[in-house]
C-alpha angles and dihedrals in degrees: 000000000000117000129216115277122245116242105277134224108274113255107128113052129190106216111202121195141121099281111220103038095041095041098115094049093043092053091047090056092046094050097048094046096046091047097049109028114076109245088355117162127181115195120211122195095245091056094062117109098205095091093148096056122090104267095228091058092046093050093047092051092048093051091050095049105043127087096238145006124227120190119200107186128185133156104303122086094204140207119344113212118228113274092016126106097208136048127271089247091057091044090054091053091049092051091052092050090048092050098047110044094165119121089242107033130174090259114125120190120196117195131173118244109251111264094007127132089259092050092052093047094050090048092051093045092050097046100080092047092049091047091051095044095042107033099174133056096247092053092047090050090054090048092052092048091051092049093048091048090051093049090048090054089052091051091047090053090051093048089081091076099285123134130252116192118216126196135185104203144001095278093051089049091054093047096046095043090053095045093052090058095042093047091049093052093045090052090052091053092051094049098041097097091049099042112123114237122210108257114255110240098034109146110229114248091237090059092050090046094065097052109116094357099115092117093052093046092047091055091043093052091047092052092047092052091052091046093052090053091052098085094184095056120093105175141033132186127201130197118218109194144159142134114312115284095013099134100288094138094051094044090050089053090050090052090052092052098037110134089226088083097067120168088217088061092053102266125134114224106277121262115227129185142071138261122264090247106041096195096046121094093200089054090050090052091051092047092051093050090045091054088054090048088241106122116197115245094193137026121335098248134154089243091055091049092047089053091054094044094046091056091050094045091058087072107030148349119271130216123195125186109195105198097203132034089197137254106269118105092240095044096122094047090047092051092049097041102038103028117017103037096046090043091056090049092049093048093048091061096046119051121039086154093057115130097181134066133218121241119188129186120191116196117210126186098212130067118250117251117251089259107037124201121271090262090069131059119200129194130001093047095156095064124119095246097060116140105216091203087074128078108254108220120215117211111284118272105252140178123302122239133195093264090056090053093046092053090050093049091051090053091049091060087066104033103036099028094239114154113198109145126229097277093051092047090052090049094050094046093048095048094045093055104027098098097038143324098239103138099230090050092048090049091051093051091049091051090053092055089073098210094125090076086079092060119120 
């Protein structure tokens, strides 16, 4: 199986800025980098050939395929694509942050020193565009608030020990833009002998997560079929649960990588994670908007979230995997009562044009009681009388036995190209489950067998 790539030497750079007002500074950065960095190439928006493609899709693909991102931000917020609540410049920054989650990523931010020559020039260059795009005082005020909120989010991102580069004039901009790239590449050369490589033969978490989960997947497929046939329903929420440390993390990873969520079928790539405050609905709202690269400019309310989701659902279906339901005893009831139920009501009144649907998975680290609260519905969840305002509970994640492992190994011989033979499969399954069937222990024993190194 393919492994994740290491961060590469910086050669191709995505330069993000508002195009017209920052043109002189953008071209200065491009010229100095391409002249002094071997094989260096800086791509500006106007140099792209894909004029017929929707610009958001083009920009997203560029950010995801280049070696580094460089943000050059001045005083103008910039163009806002249809159905999005923030500008293309802000979206590009969010995509870069989403792509590179490392503590020290190849994301370089260039900002003018306040009151400097560069700051005054950028202000003067932006002014006529802002005046034309926002002709009245109220509109200009909204523009300024959006730009300040964006710049604050950039500073907040950098507050975790990341670097912002400030410059006072055009020459400083050129020098510092070049030095950030050169210093990055030099640091890579120094660290190359010490860089940790991902171990060959590591079984991906999403593969481990599907072992022994036929019952859960059967119920899930049944519920999804019923949901698809309910033309008036726009959203569905599932509860994944089980005793603590029973494979929740791996099953969540499987859900994120499940081939059910195909882009060709109208699904966005799934979003997986959890809010900073796991028992706080406002934090969950902010996390959701952040995943969509649509930061909230006002209060974190259900209505604000519904507005963001409705715009996205006009283009595609969305899948969220929330890795923790929280810690409080009433966490599931709170999720259903204060988040899910009001969100469904808000969405129902917003988007008759919506093509997509919303799929939500909440992961809990405790098994449901035999008689769950009214906020949760357990099996059967594919019946015709399902209330989609409830959380639909999949069967509890349980222990893994040798038959589960054998079934998985047989499937691997087709999908991953691993050839083991019946005797070897029996040996692996028996050893992996002999001591106990606790999922993390079974996963660890399977990893130590080493057979995944044969995978395609």
